[in-house]
C-alpha positions as CSV (number, residue, x, y, z in Angstrom):
1,M,0.0,-0.1,0.2
2,S,1.5,3.2,-0.8
3,S,2.1,6.3,1.6
4,G,-1.4,7.7,3.5
5,G,-3.1,4.4,3.1
6,H,-4.0,4.9,-0.6
7,M,-3.1,2.2,-3.3
8,Q,-2.9,2.5,-7.2
9,I,-5.4,1.4,-9.4
10,G,-3.0,-1.6,-10.1
11,E,-2.2,-3.2,-6.7
12,V,-6.7,-2.4,-6.4
13,A,-7.3,-4.4,-9.5
14,E,-4.9,-7.2,-7.8
15,R,-6.8,-7.3,-4.6
16,T,-10.1,-7.2,-6.2
17,G,-9.8,-9.4,-9.3
18,L,-10.7,-6.7,-11.7
19,S,-9.4,-5.4,-14.8
20,L,-7.8,-2.0,-14.8
21,R,-10.6,-1.4,-17.4
22,T,-13.4,-2.2,-15.6
23,I,-12.2,-0.2,-12.2
24,R,-12.0,3.0,-14.7
25,Y,-14.9,2.2,-16.0
26,Y,-16.9,2.6,-12.7
27,G,-15.2,5.7,-11.9
28,E,-16.7,7.0,-15.3
29,V,-20.0,5.8,-14.8
30,G,-19.7,7.6,-11.0
31,L,-19.6,4.0,-9.1
32,V,-16.3,4.1,-7.2
33,E,-14.4,7.3,-7.6
34,P,-10.6,7.5,-6.8
35,S,-10.6,8.7,-3.8
36,A,-7.4,10.8,-4.6
37,R,-4.8,11.2,-7.4
38,S,-1.0,11.2,-7.1
39,R,1.1,13.9,-8.3
40,G,1.7,12.1,-11.6
41,G,-2.3,11.8,-11.9
42,F,-2.7,8.3,-10.9
43,R,-5.9,7.3,-9.4
44,L,-5.2,6.6,-5.8
45,Y,-7.8,4.3,-3.4
46,T,-8.6,3.6,0.1
47,E,-9.3,0.4,1.9
48,D,-13.2,1.8,1.5
49,D,-12.9,2.2,-2.1
50,V,-11.7,-1.5,-2.7
51,D,-14.6,-2.8,-0.4
52,R,-17.2,-0.6,-2.5
53,L,-15.6,-2.3,-5.7
54,Q,-15.7,-5.7,-4.0
55,L,-19.6,-5.4,-3.2
56,I,-20.0,-4.2,-7.2
57,K,-18.3,-7.4,-7.9
58,R,-21.0,-9.2,-5.5
59,M,-23.9,-7.9,-7.0
60,K,-22.4,-8.7,-11.3
61,P,-23.3,-12.3,-11.0
62,L,-27.3,-11.2,-9.8
63,N,-27.7,-8.9,-12.9
64,F,-28.0,-5.8,-11.1
65,T,-28.7,-2.9,-13.6
66,L,-25.7,0.0,-13.2
67,E,-28.9,2.0,-11.9
68,E,-29.5,-0.2,-9.4
69,T,-26.6,-0.2,-8.3
70,H,-25.7,3.2,-8.1
71,K,-29.2,3.3,-5.7
72,L,-27.9,1.1,-3.6
73,L,-24.7,2.8,-3.2
74,Q,-26.4,5.8,-3.2
75,S,-29.0,3.9,0.0
76,L,-25.7,2.9,1.9
77,D,-24.1,6.2,1.6
78,R,-26.7,8.2,3.0
79,L,-27.0,5.5,5.6
80,N,-23.6,5.9,6.6
81,T,-23.9,9.8,6.4
82,P,-23.8,11.1,9.8
83,G,-26.9,13.5,10.4
84,T,-29.1,12.0,8.4
85,A,-32.7,12.7,9.2
86,D,-34.5,9.3,10.9
87,D,-37.0,9.9,8.2
88,E,-35.0,9.3,5.3
89,R,-33.3,6.5,7.3
90,A,-36.7,4.7,7.3
91,A,-36.8,5.0,4.0
92,L,-33.5,3.9,3.0
93,S,-34.0,0.7,5.1
94,S,-37.0,0.1,3.0
95,D,-34.9,0.6,0.1
96,L,-32.1,-1.7,1.5
97,D,-34.9,-4.5,2.2
98,A,-36.5,-4.3,-1.2
99,F,-32.7,-4.9,-2.4
100,E,-32.5,-8.0,0.5
101,E,-35.9,-9.5,-1.0
102,S,-34.7,-8.8,-4.8
103,I,-30.8,-10.8,-4.2
104,A,-33.1,-13.5,-2.1
105,Q,-34.7,-14.3,-5.4
106,R,-32.3,-14.0,-8.2
107,C,-30.3,-16.8,-5.7
108,R,-33.0,-18.6,-5.6
109,T,-33.4,-18.6,-9.5
110,L,-29.5,-19.3,-9.7
111,R,-29.6,-22.1,-7.9
112,K,-32.6,-23.3,-10.4
113,E,-30.3,-22.7,-13.2
114,L,-27.4,-24.5,-11.6
115,A,-29.6,-27.5,-10.8
116,M,-30.6,-27.9,-14.3
117,A,-26.8,-27.2,-15.5
118,E,-25.4,-29.9,-13.2
119,E,-29.1,-32.6,-14.0
120,F,-27.3,-31.6,-18.0
121,G,-23.9,-32.3,-17.1
122,E,-25.3,-35.9,-15.7
123,R,-27.1,-36.7,-18.5
124,L,-24.8,-36.2,-20.7
125,R,-22.2,-37.9,-18.6
126,G,-24.8,-40.8,-18.9
127,E,-25.1,-40.6,-22.6
128,R,-21.1,-40.7,-23.4
129,A,-21.3,-43.9,-20.9
130,R,-23.9,-45.6,-22.7
131,T,-22.4,-45.3,-26.2
132,A,-18.9,-46.0,-25.2
133,D,-20.8,-49.4,-23.3
134,Q,-22.3,-50.0,-27.2
135,E,-18.7,-49.3,-28.4
136,A,-17.3,-51.6,-26.3
137,R,-20.0,-54.2,-27.0
138,E,-19.9,-53.9,-30.6
139,Q,-15.8,-54.4,-30.7
140,G,-16.2,-57.3,-28.1
């Protein structure tokens, strides 16, 4: 980690498993802005930025849109902002409840898709075994 607790984009990419291009793109669309810039103009990131990128990365396989991702990040940011009014906190909390339900539903869908893919693999292995048995009988 560089001085002052900042990391350059290469280290962030290595830690998150995201490409440099993806990290730059997330900055361009306003999901994760670099916390600072070096004197040479290099993007510098903090541990909080890495955590934010990890959160975004976890949303990707659940097919959240950029808009949904942005909304979730905004909600989390506002909830973590001191002085956010109680009524706004309640609305934000409700937003997070909706995200949790959406995540649960998307996970159920992925589990069904995975089960179908595993069943397909089993059928294919069974078909290959039958074909191999048939060839062995024909040759034997």
